[in-house]
C-alpha positions as CSV (number, residue, x, y, z in Angstrom):
1,M,69.7,64.7,37.6
2,S,71.9,63.7,41.1
3,I,72.0,66.2,43.7
4,A,75.9,66.8,42.8
5,Q,74.7,67.6,39.4
6,V,72.1,70.1,40.5
7,D,74.5,71.5,42.8
8,H,77.2,72.1,39.9
9,A,74.3,73.6,37.8
10,A,73.2,75.9,40.5
11,G,77.0,76.9,41.3
12,T,77.3,77.7,37.4
13,S,74.5,79.7,37.2
14,Q,75.6,82.0,39.9
15,Q,79.3,82.1,39.0
16,P,78.4,85.5,36.8
17,L,77.0,87.3,39.6
18,R,79.8,86.3,42.0
19,F,82.2,87.4,39.6
20,K,80.5,90.8,39.1
21,R,80.0,91.4,42.6
22,R,83.7,90.5,43.4
23,W,84.8,92.7,40.5
24,I,82.6,95.5,41.6
25,L,83.8,95.5,45.1
26,F,87.7,94.9,44.5
27,V,87.7,97.6,41.7
28,T,85.9,100.2,43.4
29,V,88.1,99.9,46.6
30,G,91.2,99.7,45.2
31,E,90.4,102.8,42.6
32,A,88.8,104.9,45.5
33,I,92.2,104.4,47.9
34,G,94.3,104.7,44.8
35,F,92.6,107.9,43.8
36,L,93.1,109.4,47.2
37,V,97.1,109.2,46.4
38,P,97.0,111.9,43.7
39,A,94.3,114.1,45.3
40,A,96.1,114.2,48.4
41,T,99.2,115.0,46.2
42,G,97.6,117.7,44.4
43,A,96.0,119.3,47.8
44,L,99.4,119.1,49.2
45,T,101.4,120.7,46.3
46,A,98.8,123.6,46.0
47,S,101.1,125.8,47.7
48,P,103.3,128.6,45.8
49,S,106.5,126.9,47.5
50,L,105.6,123.2,46.1
51,E,104.0,124.3,42.9
52,R,106.9,123.6,40.7
53,W,107.1,119.9,41.9
54,Q,103.1,119.3,41.3
55,V,103.9,117.8,38.0
56,P,106.1,115.0,38.9
57,L,104.7,114.2,42.1
58,L,101.4,114.0,40.5
59,I,102.7,111.4,38.0
60,L,104.1,109.5,40.6
61,A,100.9,109.5,42.6
62,G,99.2,108.3,39.3
63,I,101.7,105.3,39.2
64,A,100.6,104.6,43.0
65,E,96.8,104.8,41.9
66,G,97.6,102.6,38.8
67,A,99.4,99.9,41.0
68,L,96.5,99.9,43.5
69,L,94.0,99.5,40.6
70,G,95.9,96.8,38.8
71,T,96.3,95.1,42.2
72,A,92.7,95.2,42.9
73,Q,91.6,94.2,39.2
74,A,93.9,91.0,39.2
75,L,92.8,90.0,42.5
76,A,89.1,90.1,41.9
77,A,89.5,87.8,38.9
78,R,92.3,85.4,40.3
79,R,90.0,82.7,41.7
80,F,88.1,82.3,38.3
81,R,89.0,80.7,34.9
82,R,91.5,83.0,33.1
83,P,93.0,85.6,35.4
84,P,95.3,88.3,34.1
85,P,99.1,87.8,35.0
86,L,99.6,89.5,38.4
87,W,102.6,91.3,38.1
88,G,102.5,92.2,34.5
89,W,98.8,93.3,34.8
90,I,100.1,95.8,37.5
91,G,102.8,96.9,35.7
92,A,100.6,97.7,33.0
93,T,98.2,99.5,34.7
94,A,100.6,101.8,36.7
95,L,102.6,102.8,33.3
96,G,99.0,103.1,32.1
97,A,98.0,105.4,34.9
98,A,101.2,107.6,34.5
99,I,100.6,108.2,31.0
100,A,96.9,109.1,31.3
101,W,98.1,111.6,34.0
102,S,100.4,112.8,32.1
103,C,98.0,113.6,29.2
104,G,95.5,115.1,31.5
105,L,97.9,117.4,32.7
106,G,99.0,118.4,29.5
107,I,95.4,119.3,28.8
108,S,95.5,121.4,31.6
109,A,98.5,123.1,30.8
110,I,97.6,123.5,27.1
111,A,93.9,124.7,28.0
112,Q,95.3,127.5,30.2
113,S,97.5,128.6,27.7
114,S,96.7,131.9,25.7
115,A,99.7,131.5,23.3
116,L,98.0,128.9,21.0
117,P,95.3,129.3,18.4
118,V,91.7,128.2,19.6
119,A,91.7,125.3,16.9
120,A,95.4,124.0,17.8
121,V,94.1,124.0,21.6
122,I,91.0,121.6,20.4
123,V,93.2,119.3,18.4
124,A,95.7,119.1,21.3
125,V,92.8,118.3,23.8
126,V,91.2,115.9,21.8
127,V,94.3,113.9,20.8
128,L,95.8,113.7,24.6
129,G,92.2,113.1,25.9
130,L,92.0,110.2,23.5
131,A,95.4,108.8,24.2
132,G,95.1,109.1,28.0
133,L,91.8,107.1,27.8
134,V,93.3,104.2,25.7
135,A,96.7,103.9,27.7
136,M,95.8,102.0,30.3
137,P,93.6,99.4,28.7
138,T,96.0,99.1,25.9
139,L,98.9,98.0,27.5
140,Q,97.0,95.8,30.0
141,Y,95.4,94.1,26.6
142,L,99.1,93.3,25.6
143,T,99.4,91.2,28.8
144,I,96.4,88.9,27.8
145,R,96.4,89.1,24.1
146,R,97.9,85.7,23.7
147,T,96.0,83.9,26.3
148,I,92.4,85.3,25.8
149,P,90.8,85.5,22.2
150,R,89.5,88.9,21.0
151,A,90.8,90.5,24.1
152,A,90.9,93.6,22.1
153,V,87.7,94.8,23.1
154,W,88.9,95.4,26.4
155,I,90.3,98.6,25.1
156,P,87.5,100.7,23.9
157,A,85.2,99.3,26.7
158,N,87.5,100.6,29.3
159,A,88.0,103.7,27.4
160,G,84.3,104.4,27.4
161,A,84.0,103.6,31.0
162,W,86.8,105.7,32.2
163,A,85.2,108.6,29.8
164,V,82.1,108.5,31.9
165,G,83.6,107.8,35.1
166,I,86.3,110.8,35.1
167,G,83.3,113.1,34.8
168,W,82.7,112.4,38.1
169,T,86.1,114.5,39.2
170,M,84.5,117.6,37.9
171,L,81.9,117.5,40.6
172,P,83.9,119.3,43.6
173,S,84.6,122.4,41.3
174,P,81.6,124.3,41.9
175,F,82.0,123.7,45.5
176,I,85.5,124.3,46.4
177,D,88.1,127.5,46.0
178,E,91.2,128.7,47.1
179,T,89.9,129.3,50.7
180,T,88.7,125.8,51.1
181,P,91.1,124.0,53.6
182,M,93.1,120.8,52.5
183,Q,90.9,118.9,54.8
184,G,87.9,119.7,52.6
185,L,89.8,119.7,49.3
186,I,91.1,115.8,50.1
187,A,87.5,114.8,51.2
188,A,85.7,116.4,48.0
189,Y,87.9,114.6,45.7
190,A,87.9,111.3,47.9
191,L,84.0,111.2,47.1
192,A,84.6,112.2,43.9
193,G,87.3,109.2,43.3
194,L,84.5,106.9,44.9
195,F,82.0,107.8,42.6
196,M,84.4,107.4,39.5
197,A,85.6,104.0,41.1
198,T,82.2,102.8,41.7
199,T,81.1,103.9,37.9
200,V,84.2,102.5,36.0
201,A,83.8,98.8,38.4
202,A,80.1,98.6,37.0
203,L,80.8,99.2,33.9
204,T,83.6,97.1,33.3
205,A,82.3,94.0,35.2
206,P,80.3,92.4,32.3
207,L,83.1,92.3,30.0
208,A,85.6,91.2,32.6
209,R,83.4,88.6,33.5
210,R,83.5,87.0,29.9
211,L,87.3,87.7,29.5
212,F,88.3,86.3,32.7
213,A,85.8,84.2,34.2
214,T,84.2,82.0,31.3
215,A,85.2,80.3,28.3
216,E,82.9,82.5,26.2
217,A,84.8,84.7,23.7
218,P,83.7,88.0,24.0
219,S,82.0,89.5,20.7
220,A,82.9,92.9,19.1
221,D,79.8,94.1,20.2
């Protein structure tokens, strides 16, 4: 085997690791920064004078979060074999984030309602929760389904990753209340967002590599 062949083989063997590192770094940074937008929006609109604007502003902030996440994901895969389409991916991710935030805010409103039967609340929470989890990866899948075989596995894999990652957003709750200063609220949720972003990035990295960086078709496992 020639030196060139050895170098090529070594580079090929290192490609999966390079992709995963790049994906985790880009996605963690993109989502952590993106999550700061709704975190700051929620803190700033918590006052009674702005409370009526909180829901639409949070959905708009979710669009910004999704756009930043989608940009980070697309750029992470851009140098590899089959990157997603940049603008289509960003738009799909932003729209998916808006739907996810709408579902999350709907869950919060329903859970606080005393007018609905408990069974109805449970059903609504489950339906909205599932819709919120699959919205973004489903829209992302639609942008790559014609160019990447078996890409539908992206939907359940991402939904599962987000189901785990979102748990970090509950972390600040025991440590904050109405007396917590705004800077403390933003800092607490920024830290939770960083943990969430890292978790989602790490859990989605293996499948993202198989979809975007190799010729190997992902299995249904």
